[in-house]
C-alpha positions in Angstrom: -13.5 2.7 2.3 -9.9 3.7 1.5 -9.2 6.7 -0.6 -6.2 6.9 -2.6 -6.6 10.7 -2.9 -5.3 13.2 -0.2 -2.1 11.4 0.3 1.5 11.4 -0.7 2.7 8.1 -1.9 6.3 7.7 -0.8 6.7 4.3 -2.5 4.6 1.9 -4.3 5.8 -1.9 -4.1 4.3 -3.9 -6.9 4.5 -7.7 -7.3 5.9 -9.2 -10.5 2.6 -9.5 -12.1 1.7 -5.7 -11.6 -1.7 -7.0 -10.0 -0.9 -6.2 -6.3 0.8 -3.4 -4.6 1.4 -1.8 -1.2 1.5 2.0 -1.0 3.6 3.5 1.7 2.3 7.2 2.1 2.1 10.3 4.1 -1.4 11.3 5.0 -2.5 14.9 5.2 -1.9 14.7 8.9 1.7 13.9 8.3 1.2 10.3 9.5 3.1 7.4 7.5 0.9 4.4 6.7 0.6 1.6 4.3 -2.4 -0.1 2.4 -2.4 -3.1 0.1 -4.1 -2.9 -3.2 -5.1 -5.2 -6.0 -6.4 -4.8 -9.8 -8.1 -7.1 -11.9 -7.1 -7.4 -15.5 -10.7 -7.8 -16.5 -11.8 -4.6 -14.6 -10.7 -1.3 -16.2 -11.8 0.7 -13.1 -8.3 0.4 -11.6 -6.9 -0.5 -8.2 -9.1 -1.6 -5.3 -8.1 -1.7 -1.6 -7.9 -5.3 -0.1 -8.6 -3.9 3.3 -5.2 -4.9 4.6 -3.3 -1.7 6.2 -0.9 -1.0 8.7 -0.9 1.3 11.6 1.1 4.8 12.0 4.9 4.5 11.8 7.8 6.9 12.5 9.2 6.8 9.1 9.0 5.1 5.5 11.5 2.3 6.5 9.5 1.2 9.5 6.2 1.2 7.5 8.0 -0.8 4.8 9.4 -3.4 7.3 5.8 -3.6 8.9 4.4 -4.2 5.3 6.9 -6.8 4.4 6.2 -8.6 7.7 2.4 -8.7 7.0 2.2 -9.0 3.4 3.5 -12.7 2.2 4.0 -11.8 -1.3 6.3 -8.8 -0.6 8.9 -11.5 0.5 8.4 -14.0 -2.4 
């Protein structure tokens, strides 16, 4: 399970509907990573991890580029 706590979100990239996002974040260890999230309008419990995530990147720009390459809707 992916936990949104214990991380510093550097940027959250949302789609036009506000139902999907990619968080680029710094972990407690100082690593920079990204995770994809979704939420369903009929579910008031909030964001849910899709299971799509990147590795460890040297900086925010590298993580952003990797997410754009991996997540189709970020380019549409």
